[in-house]
C-alpha positions as CSV (number, residue, x, y, z in Angstrom):
1,M,92.1,52.2,138.1
2,E,89.3,49.7,138.8
3,K,91.1,46.7,137.3
4,P,94.0,46.5,139.8
5,V,91.6,47.0,142.7
6,L,89.4,44.1,141.4
7,A,92.6,42.0,141.0
8,R,93.7,42.7,144.5
9,I,90.2,41.8,145.8
10,G,90.3,38.6,143.8
11,T,93.7,37.7,145.1
12,R,92.7,38.4,148.7
13,M,89.5,36.3,148.3
14,A,91.5,33.4,146.8
15,S,93.9,33.6,149.7
16,M,91.1,33.5,152.2
17,F,89.5,30.6,150.4
18,D,92.8,28.7,150.5
19,R,93.2,29.3,154.2
20,F,89.5,28.1,154.7
21,L,90.3,24.9,152.8
22,R,93.3,24.3,155.2
23,L,91.1,24.6,158.3
24,G,92.1,21.8,160.7
25,E,95.6,21.5,159.2
26,G,97.4,23.9,161.6
27,G,100.9,23.0,162.8
28,Q,101.4,20.4,160.0
29,T,104.2,20.3,157.5
30,A,103.3,20.1,153.8
31,E,104.1,16.4,153.7
32,E,102.2,15.7,156.8
33,A,99.2,17.7,155.6
34,E,99.0,15.8,152.3
35,R,99.2,12.4,154.0
36,I,96.7,13.3,156.7
37,R,94.4,15.0,154.2
38,A,94.2,11.7,152.2
39,I,93.1,9.8,155.3
40,R,90.5,12.4,156.2
41,L,89.1,12.2,152.6
42,S,89.1,8.4,152.8
43,V,87.0,8.5,155.9
44,V,84.4,10.6,154.1
45,R,84.5,8.2,151.1
46,A,83.8,5.4,153.4
47,N,80.7,7.2,154.7
48,T,79.5,8.1,151.1
49,P,77.1,5.1,150.5
50,W,75.4,5.8,153.8
51,M,75.2,9.5,153.3
52,M,73.8,9.1,149.8
53,T,71.3,6.5,150.9
54,A,70.1,9.0,153.5
55,N,69.7,11.7,150.8
56,L,67.7,9.3,148.6
57,C,65.5,8.2,151.5
58,N,64.9,11.7,152.7
59,A,64.2,13.0,149.2
60,T,61.7,10.2,148.6
61,L,60.1,11.1,152.0
62,A,59.8,14.8,151.0
63,L,58.2,13.8,147.6
64,F,55.6,11.8,149.5
65,A,55.0,14.4,152.2
66,F,54.5,17.3,149.7
67,R,52.5,15.5,147.0
68,D,49.4,17.7,147.8
69,S,51.2,20.9,148.6
70,P,50.9,24.1,146.6
71,S,54.7,23.8,146.2
72,T,54.6,20.3,144.9
73,F,56.2,21.1,141.6
74,A,59.1,22.9,143.1
75,V,59.6,20.3,145.7
76,N,59.5,17.5,143.1
77,V,62.2,19.3,141.0
78,I,64.5,19.8,144.0
79,C,64.0,16.2,145.3
80,L,64.6,14.8,141.8
81,M,67.9,16.8,141.7
82,L,68.8,15.4,145.1
83,V,68.1,11.9,143.8
84,A,70.2,12.6,140.7
85,V,73.2,13.9,142.7
86,A,72.9,11.0,145.2
87,L,72.7,8.4,142.4
88,Y,75.6,10.0,140.5
89,T,77.8,10.0,143.7
90,L,76.9,6.4,144.5
91,S,77.8,5.4,140.9
92,S,81.2,7.2,141.2
93,W,81.8,5.6,144.5
94,W,81.0,2.1,143.1
95,R,83.4,2.5,140.2
96,A,86.2,3.6,142.5
97,R,85.6,1.2,145.4
98,S,88.3,-1.3,144.3
99,R,91.0,1.4,143.9
100,A,93.8,1.5,146.5
101,P,93.5,4.4,148.8
102,R,95.7,7.3,148.0
103,E,98.6,8.0,150.3
104,R,98.6,11.7,149.6
105,A,95.9,14.2,148.6
106,S,96.1,17.8,147.5
107,L,93.7,20.7,148.3
108,R,91.7,19.8,145.2
109,G,90.2,16.8,147.1
110,T,89.1,19.1,149.9
111,A,87.7,21.6,147.4
112,R,85.7,18.8,145.7
113,A,84.3,17.8,149.1
114,V,83.4,21.4,149.8
115,L,81.7,21.6,146.4
116,Y,79.6,18.4,147.0
117,A,78.7,19.7,150.4
118,A,77.6,23.0,148.9
119,I,75.5,21.4,146.2
120,L,73.7,19.0,148.6
121,S,73.2,21.5,151.4
122,G,72.1,24.1,148.8
123,L,69.3,21.7,147.5
124,W,68.1,21.0,151.0
125,A,68.2,24.8,151.7
126,M,66.1,25.4,148.6
127,L,63.6,22.8,149.8
128,D,63.1,24.8,153.0
129,V,62.7,28.1,151.1
130,V,60.2,26.9,148.5
131,A,58.1,24.6,150.8
132,Y,58.1,25.9,154.3
133,H,55.8,28.9,153.9
134,T,53.0,26.9,152.1
135,A,53.3,23.8,154.2
136,D,50.7,22.7,156.7
137,E,51.7,21.7,160.3
138,T,52.5,18.1,159.5
139,Q,54.5,19.1,156.5
140,R,56.4,21.7,158.5
141,M,57.3,19.1,161.1
142,V,58.6,16.8,158.4
143,L,60.5,19.6,156.8
144,I,62.0,20.6,160.2
145,A,63.0,17.0,160.9
146,L,64.6,16.6,157.5
147,T,66.5,19.9,157.9
148,V,67.8,19.1,161.4
149,G,68.5,15.5,160.4
150,M,70.4,16.3,157.2
151,A,72.3,19.1,158.9
152,G,73.4,16.7,161.7
153,G,74.0,13.7,159.5
154,G,75.9,15.7,156.9
155,G,77.9,17.7,159.5
156,F,79.0,14.5,161.3
157,A,79.6,12.6,158.0
158,L,81.9,15.4,156.9
159,A,83.4,15.9,160.3
160,T,86.9,14.9,159.2
161,I,86.8,17.7,156.6
162,P,85.9,20.8,158.7
163,P,85.5,23.2,155.7
164,A,82.9,20.8,154.1
165,S,81.1,20.3,157.4
166,I,80.9,24.1,158.0
167,V,79.7,24.8,154.4
168,F,77.0,22.1,154.8
169,C,75.7,23.3,158.1
170,S,76.0,27.0,157.1
171,T,74.2,26.6,153.8
172,V,71.3,24.6,155.4
173,A,71.2,27.4,158.1
174,V,70.9,30.1,155.4
175,G,68.0,28.2,153.8
176,A,66.3,27.7,157.2
177,A,66.8,31.4,158.0
178,I,65.2,32.5,154.7
179,A,62.3,30.0,155.2
180,L,61.6,31.1,158.7
181,S,61.8,34.8,157.9
182,R,58.8,34.4,155.7
183,D,56.9,33.1,158.8
184,P,57.6,35.8,161.5
185,S,56.1,33.7,164.3
186,I,58.0,33.5,167.6
187,V,58.1,29.7,167.2
188,G,60.1,30.2,164.0
189,A,62.6,32.4,165.7
190,Y,63.1,29.8,168.5
191,L,63.5,27.1,165.9
192,F,66.2,29.1,164.2
193,V,68.1,29.9,167.4
194,L,68.0,26.2,168.3
195,Y,69.3,25.3,164.9
196,L,72.2,27.7,165.3
197,V,73.1,26.2,168.6
198,F,72.9,22.7,167.0
199,A,75.0,23.8,164.1
200,A,77.6,25.3,166.3
201,I,77.9,22.0,168.2
202,I,78.2,20.2,165.0
203,V,81.0,22.5,163.7
204,R,82.9,22.3,167.1
205,S,82.6,18.6,167.1
206,S,83.8,18.4,163.5
207,L,87.0,20.4,164.5
208,A,87.5,18.1,167.5
209,V,87.1,15.0,165.5
210,C,89.5,16.4,162.9
211,A,92.1,17.2,165.6
212,S,91.7,13.7,167.2
213,L,92.0,12.0,163.8
214,T,95.1,14.1,163.0
215,E,96.8,13.1,166.3
216,R,96.0,9.4,165.7
217,V,97.3,9.6,162.1
218,R,100.4,11.4,163.3
219,A,101.1,8.7,165.9
220,K,100.5,6.0,163.3
221,L,102.8,7.7,160.8
222,A,105.5,8.0,163.5
223,A,105.1,4.3,164.4
224,D,105.3,3.3,160.8
225,E,108.4,5.4,160.3
226,Q,110.0,4.0,163.4
227,R,109.1,0.4,162.3
228,D,110.7,1.1,158.9
229,V,113.8,2.6,160.5
230,I,114.1,-0.4,162.8
231,N,113.7,-2.9,159.9
232,L,116.2,-0.9,157.9
233,L,118.7,-0.8,160.8
234,L,118.1,-4.5,161.5
235,N,118.8,-5.5,157.9
236,D,121.8,-3.2,157.8
237,F,123.0,-4.7,161.1
238,E,122.8,-8.3,159.8
239,E,124.5,-7.4,156.6
240,N,127.3,-5.0,157.7
241,A,127.7,-5.0,161.5
242,A,130.5,-6.9,163.2
243,D,128.0,-8.4,165.6
244,W,125.7,-11.3,164.6
245,L,122.2,-12.4,165.5
246,W,121.4,-16.0,166.6
247,G,118.4,-17.9,167.8
248,A,117.9,-21.3,169.5
249,D,114.8,-23.5,169.8
250,R,113.4,-25.0,172.9
251,N,115.8,-27.9,172.7
252,L,118.8,-25.4,172.5
253,G,119.4,-26.3,168.9
254,L,120.5,-23.5,166.5
255,E,117.3,-22.2,164.8
256,R,118.7,-19.2,162.8
257,A,121.8,-17.0,162.7
258,S,123.2,-14.1,160.7
259,A,125.5,-14.9,157.7
260,R,128.4,-13.5,159.7
261,F,128.0,-16.2,162.3
262,Y,128.5,-18.9,159.7
263,D,131.5,-17.0,158.3
264,K,133.0,-17.0,161.8
265,I,132.6,-20.8,162.4
266,Q,133.5,-21.4,158.7
267,M,130.6,-23.8,158.2
268,P,127.6,-23.6,155.9
269,E,124.1,-23.0,157.3
270,D,122.5,-26.3,156.3
271,M,125.2,-28.3,158.2
272,V,124.6,-26.6,161.6
273,I,120.9,-25.7,161.7
274,G,119.1,-27.8,164.3
275,K,122.3,-29.0,166.0
276,P,122.9,-28.1,169.7
277,I,124.5,-24.7,169.8
278,T,127.1,-25.8,172.3
279,N,128.4,-28.3,169.8
280,I,128.5,-25.7,167.0
281,I,130.6,-23.1,168.7
282,P,134.3,-23.9,168.5
283,F,135.1,-23.6,172.2
284,S,138.8,-23.4,173.3
285,P,140.0,-25.7,176.0
286,V,142.0,-22.8,177.5
287,G,138.9,-21.2,179.0
288,I,138.7,-17.8,180.8
289,D,139.9,-17.3,184.3
290,G,140.3,-21.0,184.8
291,L,136.6,-21.8,183.9
292,D,135.5,-24.3,181.3
293,C,133.6,-22.0,178.8
294,R,131.6,-24.9,177.2
295,E,130.2,-26.2,180.5
296,N,129.7,-22.7,181.8
297,F,127.8,-21.6,178.7
298,R,125.7,-24.8,178.7
299,S,124.7,-24.2,182.3
300,C,123.7,-20.7,181.4
301,L,121.5,-21.9,178.5
302,E,119.9,-24.7,180.5
303,A,118.8,-22.1,183.2
304,R,116.3,-20.9,180.6
305,Q,116.8,-17.3,181.7
306,S,118.0,-14.2,179.9
307,F,121.6,-13.4,180.2
308,R,124.0,-10.6,179.1
309,D,127.6,-10.4,178.1
310,Q,128.5,-14.0,178.7
311,D,132.2,-14.2,177.6
312,I,133.5,-17.4,176.1
313,C,136.9,-18.3,174.7
314,V,136.9,-19.8,171.1
315,E,139.5,-21.0,168.7
316,L,139.3,-19.8,165.2
317,G,141.9,-20.9,162.6
318,G,144.4,-21.8,165.3
319,E,144.0,-18.4,167.1
320,L,142.2,-17.7,170.3
321,A,139.4,-15.1,170.4
322,I,136.8,-13.9,173.0
323,W,133.1,-13.9,172.1
324,S,130.5,-12.1,174.1
325,L,127.0,-13.6,173.9
326,T,123.7,-12.0,175.0
327,A,120.3,-13.5,174.8
328,K,116.7,-13.1,175.9
329,A,114.7,-16.2,176.9
330,I,111.4,-16.5,174.9
331,F,108.2,-17.9,176.5
332,D,104.7,-18.4,175.0
333,R,101.5,-17.2,176.5
334,N,101.3,-20.2,178.8
335,G,104.9,-19.6,180.1
336,N,106.5,-22.5,178.2
337,F,110.0,-22.0,177.1
338,E,110.3,-21.4,173.4
339,G,114.1,-20.7,173.0
340,Y,116.5,-17.8,172.8
341,R,116.9,-14.8,170.7
342,G,120.3,-13.2,171.0
343,V,123.3,-11.3,169.7
344,G,127.0,-12.2,169.6
345,R,130.1,-10.2,169.1
346,D,133.8,-10.7,168.9
347,V,135.3,-8.7,171.8
348,T,138.9,-9.8,171.5
349,A,140.1,-6.3,170.5
350,S,138.0,-4.6,173.1
351,R,139.1,-6.9,175.8
352,E,142.7,-6.1,175.0
353,S,141.8,-2.4,175.0
354,R,140.1,-2.8,178.3
355,L,143.2,-4.4,179.8
356,R,145.2,-1.5,178.4
357,I,142.7,1.0,179.8
358,E,142.8,-0.8,183.2
359,H,146.6,-0.5,183.2
360,M,146.4,3.2,182.3
361,A,143.8,3.7,185.0
362,R,146.2,2.4,187.6
363,H,149.5,3.8,186.3
364,D,151.0,7.2,185.8
365,P,151.2,8.0,182.1
366,L,154.5,9.9,182.4
367,T,156.6,7.5,184.5
368,D,154.5,4.2,184.1
369,V,154.7,3.6,187.8
370,G,151.5,3.2,189.8
371,N,149.2,6.1,190.6
372,R,146.9,6.8,193.5
373,V,144.4,4.2,192.3
374,L,146.9,1.4,192.4
375,L,148.3,2.6,195.7
376,S,144.9,2.6,197.2
377,E,144.1,-0.9,196.0
378,D,147.4,-2.3,197.3
379,F,146.9,-0.4,200.6
380,T,143.6,-2.2,201.0
381,R,145.3,-5.6,200.4
382,A,148.1,-4.7,202.8
383,V,145.6,-3.8,205.5
384,S,143.7,-7.1,204.9
385,R,146.9,-9.1,205.2
386,H,147.7,-7.4,208.4
387,E,144.2,-8.1,209.8
388,R,144.4,-11.7,208.8
389,F,148.1,-12.6,209.4
390,G,149.5,-9.7,211.3
391,D,151.9,-8.7,208.5
392,P,153.4,-5.2,209.2
393,F,153.9,-2.6,206.5
394,S,155.1,0.9,206.0
395,V,154.4,3.8,203.7
396,L,157.2,6.2,202.6
397,L,156.2,9.5,201.2
398,L,158.9,11.1,199.0
399,D,159.1,14.7,197.8
400,L,162.0,15.9,195.5
401,D,163.8,18.8,197.1
402,R,164.9,21.0,194.2
403,F,162.5,19.9,191.5
404,K,161.1,23.4,190.9
405,Q,164.5,24.8,190.3
406,I,165.4,22.1,187.8
407,N,162.0,22.5,186.1
408,D,162.7,26.3,185.8
409,N,166.3,25.7,184.5
410,F,165.7,22.9,182.0
411,G,162.0,23.5,181.2
412,H,159.1,21.0,181.4
413,T,160.9,18.6,179.0
414,G,163.8,18.3,181.4
415,G,161.5,18.1,184.4
416,D,159.6,15.2,182.8
417,E,162.8,13.4,182.0
418,L,164.0,13.8,185.5
419,L,160.7,12.4,186.9
420,R,161.0,9.3,184.6
421,T,164.7,8.8,185.7
422,V,163.8,9.1,189.4
423,A,160.9,6.7,188.9
424,S,163.3,4.2,187.3
425,I,165.7,4.5,190.2
426,L,163.0,4.0,192.8
427,S,161.7,1.0,190.9
428,Q,165.2,-0.6,191.1
429,L,165.6,0.2,194.9
430,R,162.2,-0.9,196.1
431,G,161.4,-4.5,197.0
432,E,159.7,-6.8,194.5
433,S,156.5,-6.9,196.5
434,D,156.5,-3.1,197.3
435,T,154.2,-0.7,195.4
436,L,155.7,2.5,193.9
437,A,153.3,5.2,192.9
438,R,153.5,8.8,191.7
439,I,150.9,10.7,193.6
440,G,151.6,14.3,192.6
441,G,153.9,16.5,190.5
442,D,157.2,15.5,192.2
443,E,155.7,13.3,195.0
444,F,156.1,9.6,195.1
445,A,154.9,7.0,197.6
446,I,156.2,3.5,198.4
447,L,154.1,1.0,200.1
448,H,156.8,-1.1,201.8
449,V,155.5,-4.6,202.6
450,S,158.8,-6.6,202.2
451,G,160.2,-5.6,205.7
452,D,159.4,-7.0,209.1
453,D,160.1,-3.9,211.2
454,P,160.5,-0.1,210.8
455,Q,164.2,-0.5,210.4
456,S,163.6,-2.1,207.0
457,A,161.8,1.1,205.9
458,A,164.6,3.2,207.3
459,T,167.2,1.2,205.4
460,L,165.2,1.7,202.2
461,A,164.8,5.4,202.8
462,A,168.6,5.8,203.4
463,R,169.4,4.0,200.2
464,I,167.0,6.2,198.2
465,I,168.4,9.4,199.7
466,D,172.0,8.3,199.0
467,K,171.2,7.5,195.4
468,L,169.2,10.6,194.6
469,Q,171.6,13.1,196.2
470,K,174.1,12.2,193.5
471,P,174.0,14.1,190.2
472,I,171.6,12.7,187.6
473,S,172.5,12.9,183.9
474,L,169.8,14.1,181.6
475,R,169.9,14.8,177.9
476,C,169.8,18.5,178.6
477,G,172.5,18.5,181.3
478,S,173.2,17.2,184.8
479,A,170.7,17.7,187.6
480,Q,171.4,17.8,191.3
481,V,168.3,16.8,193.2
482,G,167.6,15.6,196.7
483,V,164.7,13.9,198.4
484,S,162.9,14.3,201.7
485,I,161.0,11.2,203.0
486,G,158.3,10.8,205.7
487,I,157.6,7.3,207.0
488,A,154.6,5.9,208.8
489,C,154.5,2.3,210.0
490,A,151.5,0.0,210.6
491,P,150.3,-0.9,213.1
492,I,152.5,1.5,215.2
493,D,151.1,4.6,213.5
494,G,147.7,3.2,212.6
495,T,146.3,0.8,210.0
496,D,143.8,3.1,208.2
497,P,145.3,4.0,204.8
498,D,144.2,7.7,205.0
499,Q,145.6,8.0,208.5
500,L,148.9,6.5,207.5
501,M,149.2,8.8,204.5
502,R,148.4,11.8,206.8
503,N,151.0,10.7,209.3
504,A,153.6,10.1,206.6
505,D,152.8,13.6,205.3
506,L,153.4,15.1,208.7
507,A,156.7,13.2,209.0
508,L,157.6,14.5,205.5
509,Y,156.8,18.1,206.7
510,R,159.2,17.5,209.6
511,A,161.9,16.2,207.3
512,K,161.7,19.3,205.1
513,R,161.6,21.6,208.1
514,D,164.7,19.9,209.5
515,G,166.8,20.7,206.4
516,R,165.6,18.4,203.6
517,N,167.4,15.5,202.0
518,R,166.7,13.3,205.0
519,Y,164.0,11.0,206.3
520,R,161.9,11.2,209.4
521,F,159.5,8.7,211.1
522,F,156.1,9.8,212.2
523,D,156.2,10.7,215.9
524,G,153.5,11.7,218.3
525,S,155.8,14.5,219.5
526,L,155.9,16.2,216.1
527,D,155.1,19.9,216.4
528,S,151.5,20.1,217.3
529,A,150.9,23.3,215.4
530,A,152.2,21.8,212.2
531,R,150.1,18.7,212.6
532,R,147.1,20.7,213.5
533,R,147.6,23.0,210.5
534,S,148.0,20.0,208.1
535,M,145.0,18.3,209.6
536,I,142.9,21.5,209.4
537,E,143.8,22.1,205.8
538,Q,142.8,18.5,204.8
539,E,139.7,18.5,207.0
540,L,138.7,22.0,205.6
541,A,138.8,20.6,202.1
542,I,136.4,17.9,203.1
543,A,134.2,20.3,205.0
544,V,134.0,22.6,201.9
545,A,133.1,19.6,199.7
546,E,130.5,18.3,202.1
547,E,129.2,21.9,203.0
548,S,129.6,21.1,206.7
549,L,130.5,24.7,207.5
550,S,127.9,27.0,208.9
551,I,126.9,30.6,209.1
552,N,126.0,32.8,212.0
553,F,124.4,36.2,211.7
554,Q,125.3,39.2,214.0
555,P,122.9,42.1,213.9
556,L,123.8,45.8,213.2
557,V,121.4,48.2,214.9
558,D,120.6,51.7,213.9
559,A,121.9,53.9,216.8
560,Q,118.9,56.3,216.6
561,T,115.9,54.1,216.0
562,R,117.4,51.0,217.7
563,T,116.1,48.7,215.0
564,V,118.1,46.0,213.1
565,V,119.1,47.4,209.7
566,C,121.8,44.9,208.7
567,A,123.3,41.5,209.6
568,E,126.8,40.4,209.0
569,A,127.4,36.8,207.9
570,L,130.1,35.2,210.0
571,L,131.6,31.8,209.1
572,R,131.7,29.1,211.7
573,W,133.2,25.6,211.7
574,N,132.3,23.0,214.3
575,H,134.4,19.9,213.5
576,P,133.0,16.6,214.7
577,T,136.3,15.7,216.5
578,L,138.3,18.9,216.7
579,G,135.3,20.9,218.0
580,A,134.7,24.5,217.3
581,I,137.6,26.0,215.2
582,S,138.1,29.7,215.2
583,P,137.8,31.6,211.9
584,G,141.0,33.3,212.8
585,E,142.7,29.9,212.6
586,F,141.2,28.3,209.6
587,I,140.6,31.3,207.4
588,P,144.3,32.0,206.9
589,I,144.8,28.3,206.1
590,A,142.0,28.5,203.6
591,E,143.7,31.5,201.9
592,E,147.1,29.8,201.8
593,S,145.7,26.6,200.4
594,G,143.5,28.3,197.8
595,Q,140.2,27.1,199.3
596,I,139.0,30.6,200.2
597,G,137.4,31.1,196.8
598,A,135.1,28.1,197.2
599,I,134.3,29.0,200.8
600,G,133.6,32.7,200.0
601,S,131.2,31.6,197.1
602,W,129.4,29.3,199.4
603,V,129.0,31.9,202.2
604,L,127.7,34.5,199.7
605,R,125.1,32.1,198.3
606,K,123.9,30.8,201.7
607,A,123.8,34.3,203.2
608,C,121.6,35.6,200.3
609,Q,119.3,32.5,200.6
610,H,118.6,33.4,204.2
611,A,118.4,37.1,203.8
612,V,115.6,36.9,201.1
613,N,113.3,35.7,203.9
614,W,114.0,38.6,206.2
615,P,112.1,42.0,206.3
616,E,112.9,44.1,203.2
617,H,114.7,46.8,205.1
618,I,117.4,44.5,206.5
619,R,120.6,44.2,204.5
620,I,123.0,41.2,204.5
621,A,126.8,42.0,204.9
622,V,129.3,39.5,203.5
623,N,133.1,39.7,203.9
624,L,135.4,39.3,200.9
625,S,138.9,38.1,201.1
626,S,141.6,39.6,198.9
627,R,142.0,36.5,196.9
628,Q,138.3,36.3,196.3
629,F,138.0,40.0,195.4
630,L,140.7,39.8,192.8
631,S,139.2,36.7,191.2
632,P,137.7,37.3,187.7
633,G,134.7,35.2,188.7
634,L,133.5,37.5,191.5
635,L,131.2,39.8,189.4
636,P,129.4,36.9,187.7
637,L,129.1,35.1,191.1
638,V,127.4,38.1,192.7
639,E,125.1,38.7,189.7
640,S,124.0,35.0,189.5
641,T,123.5,34.8,193.3
642,L,121.3,37.9,193.4
643,K,119.3,36.6,190.4
644,Q,118.9,33.0,191.8
645,N,117.7,34.2,195.1
646,A,115.6,37.2,193.8
647,L,117.4,39.4,196.3
648,P,117.5,43.2,195.4
649,A,121.0,44.4,195.0
650,H,120.6,47.2,197.5
651,R,120.1,44.6,200.2
652,L,123.6,43.1,199.7
653,E,126.6,44.7,201.4
654,L,130.1,43.5,200.6
655,E,132.9,44.2,203.1
656,V,136.6,44.7,202.1
657,T,139.6,45.5,204.2
658,E,142.2,48.2,203.8
659,S,145.0,45.7,203.0
660,L,143.2,45.0,199.7
661,L,143.4,48.6,198.6
662,M,147.2,48.6,199.0
663,E,147.2,46.7,195.7
664,M,146.2,50.0,194.0
665,T,145.7,48.1,190.7
666,I,143.3,48.8,187.8
667,G,141.6,45.5,188.6
668,V,140.7,46.7,192.1
669,E,139.2,49.9,190.8
670,E,137.3,48.3,188.0
671,T,135.9,45.6,190.3
672,L,134.7,48.1,192.8
673,A,133.1,50.2,190.1
674,S,131.4,47.2,188.6
675,L,130.0,46.1,191.9
676,S,128.7,49.6,192.6
677,K,126.9,49.6,189.2
678,L,125.0,46.5,190.3
679,G,123.4,48.7,193.0
680,L,124.9,46.9,196.1
681,R,126.8,48.6,198.9
682,I,130.6,48.5,199.5
683,A,131.8,48.7,203.1
684,L,135.4,49.3,204.3
685,D,135.9,46.9,207.2
686,D,138.3,47.4,210.2
687,F,138.9,51.0,209.3
688,G,141.9,52.5,211.0
689,T,144.0,49.3,211.3
690,G,145.6,49.3,207.8
691,F,148.9,50.8,206.6
692,S,147.7,52.7,203.6
693,S,147.1,56.4,203.4
694,L,143.7,58.0,203.3
695,S,144.0,58.7,199.6
696,Y,142.1,55.6,198.7
697,L,139.0,57.2,200.2
698,R,139.2,59.7,197.4
699,R,140.0,57.2,194.7
700,Y,137.5,54.5,195.6
701,H,133.8,54.9,196.3
702,F,132.6,53.3,199.6
703,D,129.1,53.4,201.1
704,K,130.1,52.6,204.7
705,L,133.1,52.8,207.0
706,K,133.3,50.3,209.9
707,I,135.4,51.5,212.8
708,D,137.5,48.7,214.2
709,Q,136.6,47.5,217.7
710,S,140.1,48.4,219.0
711,F,139.0,52.1,219.0
712,I,135.7,51.2,220.7
713,S,136.9,49.1,223.6
714,D,138.3,52.0,225.6
715,L,136.0,54.7,224.2
716,E,134.7,55.6,227.6
717,T,138.1,55.9,229.3
718,N,140.5,57.0,226.5
719,P,140.1,60.6,225.2
720,D,142.4,59.7,222.2
721,S,140.1,56.9,221.1
722,R,137.1,59.1,221.5
723,A,138.8,61.8,219.4
724,I,139.7,59.3,216.6
725,V,136.1,57.9,216.6
726,E,134.6,61.4,216.4
727,A,137.0,62.4,213.6
728,V,136.2,59.2,211.6
729,I,132.4,59.8,212.0
730,K,132.8,63.4,210.8
731,L,135.0,62.3,207.9
732,A,132.5,59.7,206.8
733,R,129.6,62.2,207.1
734,D,131.5,64.7,204.9
735,L,132.3,62.0,202.3
736,R,128.6,61.0,202.3
737,M,129.2,57.6,203.9
738,S,127.5,55.8,206.7
739,V,129.4,54.7,209.8
740,A,129.2,51.5,211.8
741,A,131.1,50.9,215.1
742,E,132.2,47.3,215.8
743,G,132.7,45.7,219.2
744,V,130.1,47.8,221.2
745,E,129.6,45.9,224.5
746,T,128.4,48.5,227.0
747,K,125.6,50.9,227.3
748,G,128.0,53.7,227.9
749,Q,129.8,53.0,224.6
750,F,126.4,53.0,222.9
751,E,125.3,56.3,224.4
752,L,128.6,58.0,223.4
753,L,128.4,56.7,219.8
754,R,124.8,57.8,219.5
755,H,125.7,61.2,220.9
756,L,128.5,61.4,218.2
757,S,125.9,60.6,215.5
758,C,127.3,57.2,214.7
759,G,124.9,55.5,212.3
760,E,125.0,51.8,213.2
761,I,126.5,49.7,216.0
762,Q,127.6,46.1,216.1
763,G,128.7,44.1,219.1
764,F,127.5,41.9,222.0
765,L,125.3,44.8,223.3
766,A,123.2,44.6,220.1
767,G,123.4,40.9,219.7
768,R,125.9,38.0,219.6
769,P,126.4,36.0,216.4
770,M,123.4,33.6,216.1
771,P,122.5,30.6,214.0
772,P,119.9,31.4,211.2
773,E,116.9,30.1,213.2
774,Q,117.8,32.0,216.3
775,F,118.5,35.2,214.3
776,E,115.0,35.0,212.7
777,D,113.5,34.7,216.2
778,Y,115.6,37.7,217.2
779,L,114.3,39.7,214.3
780,R,110.7,38.9,215.3
781,Q,111.3,40.2,218.8
782,N,113.6,43.1,217.8
783,S,111.2,46.0,218.5
784,I,110.6,44.7,222.0
785,S,114.0,43.4,222.9
786,V,116.0,46.4,221.6
787,Q,113.8,48.9,223.5
788,R,114.2,46.8,226.7
789,L,117.9,46.5,226.1
790,Y,118.6,50.2,225.6
791,G,115.7,51.9,227.4
C-alpha cells in the first residue's frame, strides 16, 4: 500500500519541480519558451566570469578574515570548495566561449543553472553556519557583508532565470537564519528581517527583469520573422510576380531592375544598365489622351519627387500596351537626391477591364441602355450647356402601361425580352444626341437635347406612343403594351435635374390618371393634391434618411394622484419649405410607400433614448402601425432597443389599433404573446372606433384600453357618451385592464372621468404635445403645476 503512495508523492513533487523550473515562462508557446530560454541562459553565461571572479575574491577575503578564528579549519574547507567550483566553472566557460550561442534550450539548461545556484549558495550558507557564532565583531561584519553582497550579486546575476535566483537567495537566507538562530540577540533578528526584505526585492526584481527580457526577445523574434517574410515575399515577387522592380541613379540612369523588366523590353541587362531610363523604355508615339508619354514621364522624373501610377503607352513587338510606374524619390541625410526606387506593372488588361466596368456602371445590364448614373452625368452637361449657350432641353419620363400583366402572363423571361425590345425601339426613335436610360423596372427616361422647343419633345412622345401601342412580337407570343409619358422642359419648368425629374413624374402621374397611353406636359395647374402627395412621399424619404423628423411627448396623468405616469411619443415633421405637415397627412403616405417601417423603428429608438432619462415610474407609449406590427423584425427591434438603452421592459407601452385585430391571424396572436413575455405593456388605442366585435378582448391580452376622444368631447352634455364611457371603464376594470381617456380638455370632463374611476387622462388639460426639452421641464414642475391646474 505504501509503494503507490510514495509513487504519487514522487510524481507530484516532480510536477511541482517542473512548474518551478518554468517560472517566468507563462503565456509562452513551447517554441517561444525554448528560444527565449536560450537567450536567458546566454545572459547568465555572459555574467559567469564576473560572478566566478566575485566568488574567488570573496572566498579569498573570507580565508584571510578567519585565519585566527576557532572555525578556521571549517572556513578554509568551505572557501577552498568555493574556489574549486569557481575555477571549474571558469574553465568550462573558457572552453565554450567560442561556441555559437544556442537558438533553443531545454529545461535541462535551467535545471543546471538551478543546481549551480544551489551549490554556490549552499557553500556560502554553510560559511555563515560554521563561522558566525565563533566570529568576533569584525569577522561578523565581514561575514554579513559577504552574505548580503553574494545574495545581491548572485540574485541579480541570475535575474534572467528566476528559479535559480530564488534558489540562490533562499539558500543563503536559510544559512543566515541558522547562523543567527545560534545568536539570539535582537540585532540578529533585525538583520534577518532586513535580509528577508532584501531577498524579496531581489526576487521581485528578478521576475521583472525576466518579464522585460521576454518582451524584448518576443519583439525581436517578431521583427526577425517579419523581416524574413518580407525578404521571402520580395524574392518571390521578383521571381514570380507580373510586376517588376526598378531603380534609377541620381542622373536618372537605370541602376537595377527585375529580370521581368528585361524580358519585357527584350534587351539584356548589361546593355541597358546606366543608360537613361527614358531611352530604354519603348515609348509609343500614340500616347495617352493626346499626351506625349516620353516627355510627360521625363518631366515627372526630373521633378525629383515621388509619384504614383504614372501611366505610359509602350510598343512591344508591334502591339501597344499600357504600363503603370510608381516610384519613391530617395535622398541622403543631407537632402541630396540619390535616385528612384520603384515598381512597374503592365495594366493593359486592367485598363480594358476598367473601361468595361465604367461602361457597366453607366449602363443597364439587361437592356444595355443608360442607367441613372449616365442620365445624371448627361443631365449635368445639358444644364451646363444651357447656362453657357442657352440651349433648351427636355426630359421625357416613360412608364409601360400593361407591363405587369405581360410579366404575369409570360413570366420574367418574357418580361425581360419585352424590356429589351422596347429599349431597342426607343433607341431607334430618339435623336442621336439624346440620352436614353432605364431608371426602374419598366420606367425609361429620355434626355431630349436635339430639339429647339417643347414641340420637338411632343413630336418624339407621339412617335413613341404610336410605335409602342402596336403589338410587339416576342419569342413566347405577341404582347400588347402601351406607354404613358410625362414631359418637363427646361428652362420653362426649371433647370435643376431633380426638379425636372419631379415635374416629369407629376406629368406622368397626370397622363396615367387621364387614361394612360398618352403624354402630358408638366403644368402648374396639375392637381395640387397629387403634386403635394408626390412631393411629400419623396421629401419624406429624404427626411427619414437624414433623420430630420422629430418627436413630441404628450403626458398621461393619473386621474387620482394627478401625477404624470406615462408619455405618448407623437411624430412631428417640420419641413424647411412646406412647413409643419400633419401626421394625418404624411403617415398614410408613409404606409402606402413602405416607409412606415423605418419611421416606426426610428420613433421607437428615439423615444426609449429620451425615456431612460425620466423618473423610473414614468412609462413611454409608442404607436405601432399595422405594417410595422406584422413585420417579422418587430420583436428583435424591441428587444435590441430595450437592451441598448437599458430601459426596463415594464416602462415601454406599445399602442395598437382595433383595425389591426381584424386580421385575426396566428401571426398577430403570436406577436402579441411574444411582446407580453418581454414584460412590456400593450394598449388598445382609439377604443370604440373600430368595426370588429368585442371577441378580441377575450382572445388577446391587453394591459390598457384608451377611450377615443370622440366619446370624451361631449361627455358633459351627452348622456349616451357618458353611458358608453362608464361601460368601457367598468368593462376594462372587470377584465383587469387600466383605462385612459383621450382628448380631455375641460375641468368638467376631468371631474366626471375621475368620478367614474378612470385611471389616466390625456389631452390639452393635462398637457399639450411638447418637444423633449420642454417635456423634461414639465416633469420637473409636475407636482406643482398639476396641483395648480386641477386644484
